C-alpha positions as CSV (number, residue, x, y, z in Angstrom):
1,X,0.0,0.0,0.0
2,X,2.7,2.4,-1.2
3,X,0.4,5.3,-1.8
4,X,-1.2,5.3,1.6
5,X,2.1,4.4,3.4
6,X,0.3,1.8,5.6
7,X,2.4,0.1,8.2
8,X,1.7,-1.9,11.3
9,X,3.0,0.1,14.2
10,X,1.7,-1.8,17.3
11,X,0.3,-5.1,18.4
12,X,1.1,-8.0,16.0
13,X,3.3,-6.3,13.5
14,X,5.2,-9.3,12.1
15,X,4.1,-12.8,11.2
16,X,0.6,-14.1,11.2
17,X,-2.0,-12.5,13.5
18,X,-4.2,-14.9,15.6
19,X,-7.6,-14.8,17.2
20,X,-8.1,-12.0,19.8
21,X,-4.8,-10.3,18.8
22,X,-4.7,-6.7,17.7
23,X,-2.7,-4.7,15.2
24,X,-2.6,-0.9,14.9
25,X,-2.2,0.4,11.3
26,X,-0.8,3.8,10.5
27,X,-1.4,5.3,7.0
28,X,-2.2,8.4,5.1
29,X,-5.9,8.6,4.1
30,X,-7.8,11.6,2.8
31,X,-4.9,13.9,3.4
32,X,-4.3,13.0,7.0
33,X,-2.1,10.4,8.8
34,X,-4.5,8.1,10.7
35,X,-4.2,5.3,13.2
36,X,-6.7,2.4,13.4
37,X,-6.4,-0.5,15.8
38,X,-8.3,-3.7,14.9
39,X,-8.8,-6.9,16.8
40,X,-9.3,-10.4,15.3
41,X,-12.7,-11.2,16.8
42,X,-13.4,-14.5,15.0
43,X,-11.1,-17.0,13.3
44,X,-12.0,-20.3,11.7
45,X,-8.8,-21.4,10.0
46,X,-8.7,-21.8,7.0
47,X,-12.3,-20.8,6.2
48,X,-12.7,-17.2,7.6
49,X,-11.6,-14.5,10.0
50,X,-13.1,-11.2,11.1
51,X,-11.4,-8.1,12.2
52,X,-13.1,-5.2,14.0
53,X,-12.0,-1.7,14.7
54,X,-11.2,-1.1,18.4
55,X,-10.0,2.5,18.0
56,X,-10.0,4.8,15.0
57,X,-11.9,7.5,13.1
58,X,-15.1,5.5,12.4
59,X,-17.9,4.7,14.7
60,X,-17.6,1.1,13.7
61,X,-15.7,-1.1,11.2
62,X,-16.2,-4.8,10.8
63,X,-14.4,-6.7,8.0
64,X,-15.2,-10.4,7.4
65,X,-12.9,-12.4,5.1
66,X,-14.2,-15.7,3.8
67,X,-12.3,-18.3,1.8
68,X,-13.9,-20.9,-0.4
69,X,-12.1,-23.5,-2.4
70,X,-13.1,-23.5,-6.1
71,X,-11.9,-25.6,-9.0
72,X,-9.1,-23.3,-10.0
73,X,-8.0,-21.9,-6.6
74,X,-9.7,-20.1,-3.7
75,X,-12.5,-17.5,-3.8
76,X,-12.1,-14.7,-1.3
77,X,-15.2,-13.0,-0.2
78,X,-15.0,-9.7,1.7
79,X,-17.9,-8.3,3.8
80,X,-17.0,-4.8,4.9
81,X,-19.4,-2.9,7.2
82,X,-18.8,0.5,8.7
83,X,-20.5,3.5,10.3
84,X,-19.3,7.0,9.8
85,X,-19.1,9.5,12.6
86,X,-20.4,13.1,12.5
87,X,-24.1,12.4,12.1
88,X,-25.6,13.8,8.9
89,X,-22.3,15.2,7.7
90,X,-20.8,11.7,7.9
91,X,-23.7,10.3,5.9
92,X,-23.3,13.0,3.2
93,X,-19.5,12.4,3.0
94,X,-20.2,8.7,2.7
95,X,-22.5,9.2,-0.3
96,X,-20.2,11.8,-2.0
97,X,-16.8,10.1,-1.7
98,X,-16.2,7.8,1.2
99,X,-17.9,4.7,0.0
100,X,-16.1,4.8,-3.4
101,X,-12.8,5.6,-1.6
102,X,-13.1,2.6,0.7
103,X,-14.2,0.3,-2.2
104,X,-11.1,1.3,-4.2
105,X,-8.9,0.8,-1.1
106,X,-10.2,-2.7,-0.5
107,X,-9.8,-3.6,-4.2
108,X,-6.2,-2.4,-4.1
109,X,-5.5,-4.3,-0.9
110,X,-7.1,-7.5,-2.2
111,X,-5.0,-7.2,-5.4
112,X,-1.9,-7.2,-3.2
113,X,-3.2,-10.2,-1.2
114,X,-3.8,-12.0,-4.5
115,X,-0.3,-11.2,-5.7
116,X,1.2,-12.6,-2.5
117,X,-1.0,-15.7,-2.4
118,X,-0.6,-16.7,-6.0
119,X,3.2,-16.2,-6.2
120,X,6.1,-16.9,-3.8
121,X,5.8,-13.7,-1.8
122,X,3.7,-15.4,0.9
123,X,6.9,-17.3,2.0
124,X,8.5,-14.0,3.0
125,X,5.6,-13.4,5.5
126,X,6.1,-16.7,7.2
127,X,9.8,-16.1,7.7
128,X,9.4,-12.7,9.5
Protein backbone atom coordinates (compact mmCIF):
# COMPACT_ATOMS: atom_id res chain seq x y z
CA UNK A 1 0.00 0.00 0.00
CA UNK A 2 2.70 2.37 -1.15
CA UNK A 3 0.39 5.34 -1.85
CA UNK A 4 -1.15 5.31 1.63
CA UNK A 5 2.14 4.38 3.37
CA UNK A 6 0.35 1.84 5.57
CA UNK A 7 2.41 0.14 8.23
CA UNK A 8 1.67 -1.95 11.28
CA UNK A 9 2.96 0.07 14.24
CA UNK A 10 1.69 -1.78 17.34
CA UNK A 11 0.33 -5.14 18.40
CA UNK A 12 1.07 -8.00 16.00
CA UNK A 13 3.34 -6.27 13.50
CA UNK A 14 5.15 -9.32 12.09
CA UNK A 15 4.12 -12.83 11.20
CA UNK A 16 0.55 -14.08 11.16
CA UNK A 17 -2.03 -12.54 13.46
CA UNK A 18 -4.16 -14.88 15.58
CA UNK A 19 -7.60 -14.82 17.20
CA UNK A 20 -8.09 -12.04 19.76
CA UNK A 21 -4.80 -10.33 18.85
CA UNK A 22 -4.66 -6.70 17.73
CA UNK A 23 -2.73 -4.69 15.19
CA UNK A 24 -2.58 -0.91 14.88
CA UNK A 25 -2.22 0.41 11.34
CA UNK A 26 -0.80 3.82 10.48
CA UNK A 27 -1.43 5.28 7.04
CA UNK A 28 -2.24 8.43 5.14
CA UNK A 29 -5.87 8.59 4.06
CA UNK A 30 -7.83 11.57 2.78
CA UNK A 31 -4.91 13.93 3.35
CA UNK A 32 -4.25 13.00 6.98
CA UNK A 33 -2.11 10.44 8.81
CA UNK A 34 -4.46 8.14 10.68
CA UNK A 35 -4.22 5.29 13.16
CA UNK A 36 -6.65 2.38 13.36
CA UNK A 37 -6.45 -0.47 15.84
CA UNK A 38 -8.26 -3.69 14.93
CA UNK A 39 -8.81 -6.95 16.79
CA UNK A 40 -9.31 -10.38 15.27
CA UNK A 41 -12.70 -11.19 16.78
CA UNK A 42 -13.35 -14.45 14.97
CA UNK A 43 -11.08 -16.96 13.26
CA UNK A 44 -12.01 -20.25 11.68
CA UNK A 45 -8.84 -21.43 9.95
CA UNK A 46 -8.70 -21.78 6.96
CA UNK A 47 -12.31 -20.78 6.23
CA UNK A 48 -12.67 -17.24 7.59
CA UNK A 49 -11.59 -14.52 9.96
CA UNK A 50 -13.09 -11.22 11.09
CA UNK A 51 -11.37 -8.06 12.23
CA UNK A 52 -13.15 -5.21 13.98
CA UNK A 53 -12.00 -1.68 14.74
CA UNK A 54 -11.15 -1.12 18.41
CA UNK A 55 -9.97 2.47 17.97
CA UNK A 56 -10.00 4.80 14.98
CA UNK A 57 -11.87 7.48 13.07
CA UNK A 58 -15.07 5.54 12.40
CA UNK A 59 -17.93 4.70 14.73
CA UNK A 60 -17.57 1.07 13.69
CA UNK A 61 -15.72 -1.11 11.18
CA UNK A 62 -16.23 -4.83 10.79
CA UNK A 63 -14.39 -6.71 8.04
CA UNK A 64 -15.17 -10.37 7.38
CA UNK A 65 -12.87 -12.43 5.15
CA UNK A 66 -14.24 -15.73 3.80
CA UNK A 67 -12.27 -18.27 1.75
CA UNK A 68 -13.94 -20.91 -0.39
CA UNK A 69 -12.09 -23.55 -2.40
CA UNK A 70 -13.10 -23.52 -6.07
CA UNK A 71 -11.94 -25.58 -9.04
CA UNK A 72 -9.10 -23.26 -10.03
CA UNK A 73 -8.04 -21.94 -6.61
CA UNK A 74 -9.66 -20.09 -3.75
CA UNK A 75 -12.46 -17.53 -3.85
CA UNK A 76 -12.07 -14.75 -1.30
CA UNK A 77 -15.25 -12.99 -0.22
CA UNK A 78 -15.02 -9.72 1.72
CA UNK A 79 -17.90 -8.33 3.75
CA UNK A 80 -17.00 -4.83 4.88
CA UNK A 81 -19.36 -2.90 7.17
CA UNK A 82 -18.77 0.52 8.65
CA UNK A 83 -20.52 3.46 10.26
CA UNK A 84 -19.32 7.01 9.80
CA UNK A 85 -19.08 9.51 12.63
CA UNK A 86 -20.36 13.09 12.49
CA UNK A 87 -24.10 12.42 12.06
CA UNK A 88 -25.63 13.82 8.86
CA UNK A 89 -22.29 15.24 7.69
CA UNK A 90 -20.81 11.73 7.87
CA UNK A 91 -23.75 10.33 5.88
CA UNK A 92 -23.30 12.98 3.18
CA UNK A 93 -19.53 12.38 3.02
CA UNK A 94 -20.22 8.67 2.67
CA UNK A 95 -22.52 9.23 -0.31
CA UNK A 96 -20.25 11.77 -2.00
CA UNK A 97 -16.83 10.08 -1.73
CA UNK A 98 -16.18 7.80 1.24
CA UNK A 99 -17.94 4.66 -0.02
CA UNK A 100 -16.10 4.76 -3.36
CA UNK A 101 -12.78 5.57 -1.62
CA UNK A 102 -13.11 2.57 0.71
CA UNK A 103 -14.17 0.30 -2.16
CA UNK A 104 -11.07 1.27 -4.18
CA UNK A 105 -8.88 0.82 -1.10
CA UNK A 106 -10.21 -2.72 -0.50
CA UNK A 107 -9.82 -3.61 -4.19
CA UNK A 108 -6.20 -2.41 -4.11
CA UNK A 109 -5.48 -4.32 -0.90
CA UNK A 110 -7.12 -7.48 -2.24
CA UNK A 111 -4.99 -7.18 -5.37
CA UNK A 112 -1.90 -7.24 -3.15
CA UNK A 113 -3.21 -10.25 -1.23
CA UNK A 114 -3.81 -12.04 -4.53
CA UNK A 115 -0.29 -11.21 -5.70
CA UNK A 116 1.23 -12.64 -2.51
CA UNK A 117 -1.04 -15.70 -2.39
CA UNK A 118 -0.59 -16.72 -6.03
CA UNK A 119 3.16 -16.19 -6.18
CA UNK A 120 6.07 -16.90 -3.85
CA UNK A 121 5.80 -13.67 -1.83
CA UNK A 122 3.72 -15.38 0.91
CA UNK A 123 6.85 -17.31 1.96
CA UNK A 124 8.46 -14.01 3.00
CA UNK A 125 5.63 -13.35 5.47
CA UNK A 126 6.11 -16.68 7.23
CA UNK A 127 9.82 -16.06 7.73
CA UNK A 128 9.43 -12.73 9.55
